N, C-alpha and C positions, 0 to 999 in steps of 0.2 A: 773956419774949417778949410782945409786945403782942397784944391780941385780934385786930386785923386780920391780923397775921402768922400767928397760929395758924389763923385761918379760911382764909387764902390757902393754907396747906399742906394743910389739910383739903380745900379746894375742888379744888386741882390733883390731889390723890390720887384723889378721888372722880370727877373728870372723866376722868382717865386710865383708871380702871376702867370707866367708862361707855363709853369709846372702845376698850376692850380693848387698851390700850397701857401704857407706863410714864409716870410723872410726868416723868422726864427728857426723854422725847421730846416731851411736851406743852409743857414749858418751852422747849425749843428752838424749837418751832413758834411759840409766843406771842412769844418774843424776835425771831424772824425777821420776824414781822408787826407788830412794835412794839405788842403788846397787853399785855404783862406788867404794866407800870405802870398802864395803864388798868384792867385787871381787878382788880389789887390795890386801886386807888382806889375801886372799886365796892363795897367792903366794906359800907357802910351799907345799900345796896339788897340785895345778894346774901345777906347773912346773915339778913335779915328775911323773905325770901321762900322759897318752896319751892325746893329745890335744882334741880329740873328746870327751873325758870324761868331760873336762872343758866346752866344748860347750853344751853338754847335761845338765850339771848342771846349766849353765847360762840360757839355754832355760827353765828349770824347775822354776828357780827363777823368770824369767820374767813372766811366766804363772801364778805363784802364786800371783804376785803383780799387775797384769794387771786387 
């Protein structure tokens, strides 16, 4: 498995825990808002920053698209 794939799994699991829900539900939400590929492609930025920064960015993206 590639490093971006490993990180994506880690990110979605941690984000789900942060939101007190399941990774499956988060993935459905991201897919519905067409965010999944975008978030996956943000690997270079998200993996090098504090995880909370990624969460804050994802929250902003969701708010913009909801």
